[in-house]
N, C-alpha and C positions, 0 to 999 in steps of 0.2 A: 389374472393378477391386478390391482391396485399399487398406486404409488405412495409410498410409506409419507403422508401427509405430515410436513413438518415447516413449510416454508408458506405465509402470509402471502398470497400472490395478487397482480394487480388486474384486474381484468380485462389485460391487454396482449393480443399476440402477435408478437412480431416476424415480420419473413422475409425482412429485405433491409439491407443499413449498408451508409456510406457516406464518410466523414464522421461528420457531426450529427448523422438523422438517420432516424428509423421508421419503416413503415409497417404498418398493421395489416393483419389480414382483410380489411374492410378498406386500404388504400389510405388509411389518415395517416399523415407525417409530424414526426414529432422529432422537439430538439434532445440531444440526448445529453445532459449536464452532468452526467453521473458514470457514465462511461462503464458501468457494470460492475461497481464497486472500485472503480479505479482502475480498470483493466485496461479496459481501451486507450492507451496511448496515442499511437501514431494516426488514430481515425479508424472508422469500420471499413472495411474491405478495399485495403489500401493496395492499389494496383502491384506494387513490391512486392508486398505482404504476401499477394496469392502469388505472384508469377516465382517468387524463390520457394513456395511450401507447395507449390505444382509439377515444379521442376524437381523437388526433392524425390516428392512423391512417387514420380515416374524412374525414380534410379532405385532408393531403397528409403524403406520409413522407419524402420527398426531393425538392430539389433543389442543383443543384450551387451553391457560394459566388460565382456569378457577377451574382446576386439580390441584392436586401435581403432579412433573413430578421430579422425583431423579433422573435423565440424568442430569437435570441442574443444580445439585448441585455437581454430580459428576466431572462437565467438570470445574463450578468455585473453586472449590478445588482445583484441576489439573493443569486449570492456573494461580491459585495463587500460587504455588506451584513451576514450572517451572518461571515463571516471574519476580518473587519476589514482588508482591502485595499483597500474601495472606492474610491481611487485608483490603483489598479494596471489595467492591462490584461491581456486575456483574450484568447489563442489557441488556437482548439478544435482539436483531431485523433482518435482513434480509440481510440488504446490507450497505457499506458504506456510502454513503447520509444518513439513517437513522438513523445510528450512529452518525454522524453531528449534525444530525439536534437535534436528544436527548440530547446532549450533550451540545449544545446552550442554548435549553429549561431548560436544570437543570440548568444552572449557569442563564441564565434570574429568574427562580423561585426561586433560593437561593438570589441573590443580589437584585431582584426587580428591576432591569435594562433593558434597552435595547441596549447598544452601544455595538460593537464588535471592536477590533481590531485585525484585519488580514494584510497579509502579501502579496506584491508585485511578481507574478509569481507563483501564492499559486493555486493548486486546492485541493476542498474537496469536489465535487459533483455536482448533476444536479436539484436538488430538490430545492424548495423556500428558506431556509434558509445556505445551502451547499452552492447555487450556488449565492449568495450573497456573502458571503465572500470568492468567487474565484475570482480571478484578470482578468477575462476573458468578458466583456460586451459582447462579438459575443455570448455567449451562456445566456444571462440574458434576457430574456422578460421583460415586463413594468411593468409584475406584482411581478416580485423582486425586485424593486425599491425603496419598502415602506422600505427596513430594514437598521438602522443605523449602519455602516459600513464603519472605516478609517484603509484605506491602508498605511503599512508603508515598506519602503523598508528594506529584510532581511538583519544584522548586521547592522544597520543604527542605535546604542545608541542613539546617541540624536536625532533621529526621536522618539522613543521608548520613551522616556523618555517623549516628548512632548504629545505624542497621552494616554499614559497611565493617564487615569487622574480618582479622583473618582465617573465620572461619566459612567464608564464602566463595564460592567458585564463582560467580558469575553474575553481573547485573547486566538485566535487560531492558531498555529501553526503546520505545517508539521516535523514528527522528522528528515526527509530529503526530499526537495522538488522532485517529483515524477515527475511529468508529466513539471513543470518547466523546468528540465533538469539537474535535480543532484544536487543541490543545498544545502551546508549544514548548518543550524542555526553555527555560532561560539560557541563553549562552554561556552563562559563566557557571548554570547547574550543571550543564554536560560536562563542562572542562573540570568540575569539582569531581565528580563521578567518575568519569577519565582519572586524575589524579589519586582519588580514594582506591581506587582498583591497583594501580600500580605500586601505589603503596602497601596494600593487603595480597598481593600478589593475587589477583584476582581477575577475570576478563570482562572488558567489559563487552557487552553485546549491543549493536545498533542497530533498530527492528527498521529498515528502509523498507516494506511489503508496499507498502501504503503510500507514502513519501517519496519511495527515491525515483529513478530512470523520469528525472528531469521535472519534475510536478511541480519544485519548490520554486525553480531558477535555478537551482543548482543542479550538481547533479543527482546528490544525496544531499536531507534536509541537513544532516549534522554538518554538512560544509559550510554552512552559514557560522561556524564555528570552528576552532581551532583543533578539535577533535580526531585524531583519527583510532576508529575500534580494533581490538582485537579482532571482531567478526562483526559482518553485515548481512543481516538474510534479506533477501530479493526475492521477489514474485510478480505477484498481478501485471503490473505497467511492462514488463520483459517479455513478457509471450503476446501479448495484445487480444486474447483471447485463447491462444495455443496455452493450455497448461504447463507451466517450464517455471524452474526457482531455482535456487541457488545460494548459498555460503560464502562468502569472500572472506578468505583465512589468511590471518598477520603470515609472515615470510615466516616468524621466528616458529611457529606452530608448524612442528613434523609428522609426515602423514606416515603410519604402517599397515602393511598390507593387510587388509580386513577389517579396519581400523572405523568404517561406516562401508555403507551399499546402501544399492538401488537397484530396484530390475527395470523401471521407464526410466529416470532421470539420464538427461543428458544422450536423448535417441537422435537420431537422425533428422527425425523431423522437428521434432524441440528445437536441433540447434538451429536449424533453417530459417524456423519463425523466428527465434531470437537474436539471430544476426540478422536478419529485414529490418526489425525493429532499431536496432542500434544504425545500422544504414540510414535509415531515413531521421532517425533523430541526429544523426551527425549533419545530413546533407541537405536538411529542411532546419538546420539549425533550431530546432523546437525547444533543445532549454530554454534559448533566450526567448524563444516565443512567448514559452511559457510564463516568463517572468512578466514580461512586457503588457500582454493581455490581464496577466493576472494583478498586476497593478492597476491597471484600466479598471479592471471589474472591481477590484478593492475600493479604489476612489470614488467611483459611481455609487457603488452600494451605500458606503457611508452617509451620502446625501441622500438616502431615500428615507423620509421619515416613520418611524413604527418598527425598526429592529431598536432590541435592546443592545446589540453588540453587532460587531463583524470582526471576525479574526480568520489569520489563516499567511500565508505564503502562496506567490506561482498562483497556479489553478488549481490547490488545495482549501478552500474556504469556507470557512462555519457561521451561519448567520443566526442569532439567537431569537427566537419568535414567541416568547412566554407564555405557554395554554393553548398555543395555535398552529403546532407543526403541523399536526395531521390534516387538519382543516384546509391548509395553505397548499401544501404536497397534493393532497386529492384534488383540490381546485385546479391547480398548476398542468396535471396529468391532464384531466380530462376536460378541463376548459380551455387551458390553455396549450395544450400537447409539447409540454415541457416535462422530461426525464428529472429528478435530483434525491438525493438522497438525504438519511436522516439521521439522528443522533439521539434516543431518547435522555431527557423528555422532550427539550424545547427546541433543536438545535436542524435547520435544514445545511446538508451537505452540499457542496458544487465538488466534481469531480471527474469535469468531460474531456475531450481529448485535450493533448497538449498542442494538435493542428486547432483550435480553435480559432473561430476568425473574431474582426472588432462587430463585424456585420452580424455575428451571430451573437456574439454580447450582446449587443444592442437589442435585441430582439429578446433574449431573456430580460434584461432588465428591462424593459416596457412589460412584459408579460409579470413580470415579479411585481413591478410598481403596483399595477392595474390590481392583482389578484388580492394584495394585500388591503387595496383600496374596496374590493367587492366579498370578501368575504368578512370584514367588519363589524357587521351587522349578523354575524351568521352567530349563535347563540355557541358556546363551549358546548360540548358532548356532542354535537349535534352530527 
């Protein structure tokens, strides 16, 4: 049997990782400024993470949600404490897309409505509802086209006001658009979305799957504003590589037996991984560290000539290099041994572990500045 070939792959085979470093099977070392799509929050192979998972694996790895699992309650308590949402409820799942599906379903249950307002350049996942609220027709099959979704330009107040009507079940918006290119909703825009949702009895869903868990210098990106959404979706950095996700649910939304369900969500092993992540974020002050290192990186990057725009918050950064994104990324990974991400057509994304050191940031800055110079004469399309 062959693999179903849907991924464009770098010709690199990582076999070991530690902190912000990766090693391939030829012994080459790479600096990881991408964290596997913002997944690696506390650093690769953190000893506390390994210890927590190993100990749990030797006790019990899994049983279904038909029994008590006190680790879920511990996780909800610590997550509430660190995020500032202690009064909310947690529903655990396995991935970001599953979190989005359940958030949309909750909104539809609560309102009795179908329509969702989403945003241009958005990405929320590849499952049925999640891909329907994602602004990329290329990844939506005909099966996904039955959902009622209206897309609005980010930060277009007039468009937002026209779209949010009494027929709307939910508005879903990323804390910062990730795959779309690191674009932020302006504070007054997000606050107006919240106001309009309340006015029309719709639910506000903030997707913090990529922008949450300390990445922007707050626990959630929307906490740079006054907004408190009805629903917050989380995943990626929540498990530092272990598949886990969740939905934070407003205390005014009441569950009923059978309303939602998942076989694997919230397993003992998933909870152990997620607890380890929160404990490290707390004890190593990684939210503050991400803010400080991010401010340093953003400031230094804005001094480098050849970039048309630098934007972001904390360690969620977008660099616009018109026409040269592919050339630069290839040069960085194969010549400088630095991993970065992309947003088509022209944005390089930086989503490193929150533990990235100042020394590692400087190594990247030197490699990036050199790559800009070294690739300047390479013809476009090469």
